[in-house]
C-alpha positions, -999 to +999 in steps of 0.1 A: -295+666-760-291+634-740-265+642-714-241+612-716-252+596-749-249+631-767-277+622-790-303+645-802-336+628-793-351+639-825-326+619-843-332+587-822-353+559-836-380+543-814-363+508-817-328+502-804-303+474-802-278+478-773-246+459-766-216+464-744-187+467-768-185+498-790-168+478-817-196+453-817-221+483-821-202+494-851-202+458-865-239+456-860-246+491-874-226+482-907-254+457-914-281+484-916-290+503-948-280+540-947-261+535-915-246+566-900-231+576-866-252+596-842-228+603-814-198+590-795-190+597-758-171+575-734-183+539-739-215+551-756-213+548-793-245+552-814-255+546-849-287+547-868-300+532-901-327+511-916-332+472-912-358+460-937-372+494-941-375+503-904-354+528-886-332+513-858-305+526-836-276+506-823-261+519-790-231+505-769-235+507-731-202+494-718-197+466-691-217+463-659-250+475-647-243+511-634-229+524-667-254+505-688-281+519-667-272+554-677-276+544-713-309+527-707-323+557-687-312+583-715-328+561-742-360+561-723-358+598-719-352+601-757-385+583-764-372+548-772-401+522-771-384+488-778-348+479-767-331+445-772-297+437-756-273+416-777-247+403-752-225+375-741-228+354-710-213+324-692-232+291-692-246+274-661-259+243-680-238+216-697-261+213-727-256+251-734-221+250-748-199+280-759-214+293-792-249+286-780-276+313-778-299+321-747-330+343-749-335+357-715-371+355-701-361+371-667-331+380-646-321+371-612-312+404-595-278+399-581-265+432-592-261+462-568-278+488-590-314+476-591-314+472-553-311+510-552-340+515-577-367+491-565-376+469-535-360+433-531-391+416-544-394+436-576-389+412-605-367+417-635-387+403-664-383+406-701-413+419-720-433+390-733-438+405-768-400+410-772-391+376-759-416+360-783-402+381-812-368+369-804-380+333-802-398+337-836-368+353-853-346+326-839-368+299-854-370+317-888-333+323-890-309+300-909-287+296-878-279+260-868-269+271-833-283+257-801-309+282-788-323+280-753-348+303-735-351+309-698-339+326-667-305+344-666-285+359-636-271+394-635-239+396-614-215+426-608-184+404-602-164+391-632-132+380-615-136+364-580-121+377-548-119+360-514-157+354-513-173+326-532-204+333-552-229+304-550-228+295-588-238+259-580-270+270-563-283+289-593-271+262-616-293+236-596-322+262-597-321+259-635-307+293-643-292+291-678-264+317-678-248+346-660-241+382-673-237+417-661-266+439-674-300+423-680-316+429-646-308+466-650-323+467-685-355+448-675-361+469-643-354+502-660-376+493-690-405+483-665-400+517-646-398+538-678-424+521-700-401+505-726-404+470-740-372+451-735-355+418-741-323+402-744-304+375-764-269+363-753-241+344-770-224+319-747-187+325-744-178+298-718-189+281-686-195+303-655-178+279-631-145+279-651-114+297-637-116+328-657-080+336-653-071+304-670-100+294-694-119+324-706-114+333-742-140+356-758-121+359-791-128+325-807-144+319-841-172+300-825-182+329-805-179+354-833-204+332-853-228+332-823-226+370-820-233+374-858-262+351-855-277+368-824-274+403-839-293+393-870-319+377-848-322+407-827-325+430-857-354+409-871-371+408-837-369+446-828-387+455-860-415+432-853-426+444-818 
């Protein structure tokens, strides 16, 4: 039994979609044939079913790299081979408007967790096969959303304090968006032998005042999350 996920490894498919929100996990799971719950503990809610005849699991990991890392590590212990994160992010680039999708090819490691796992120069890179499968699934989808592919940034901070984070620096460097879990996923996948990737729905601009402008409950974002979930499901069964 996986300690925190509370899943019997024998019941766990080799292909998994992960997301932060347990409610989103349930929504994605509802799209599967023969979907069924596997376990529920804290923020970790898991389901299994079939997508186009292939066994897939859906697991929520909560917010932030430390808690998500627990999920990723236990999925690796459970024998998972392919894992795709379906998440949300704030845009750094004007052309990537709210409601767009971003496929992450790599993550800038500005989280605290991975610095305690690997040396500073260790890269956080998406698996090439998974990234290509996501790109191909996006092209084959009937979605009309703007879809970009490139580097994202993983950060622990959501609301700012007295210190200012250099968002403009990463914007100038061409980073597409910022979120809170990708670097943990990519590093842990590399260490544990999993193939990992990530697709993100853009919920706003990272340099906006979150206290004033952030709204993750729009119809535009809901459509983007629906689209990225279908793209991820098509991708995860083709790696």
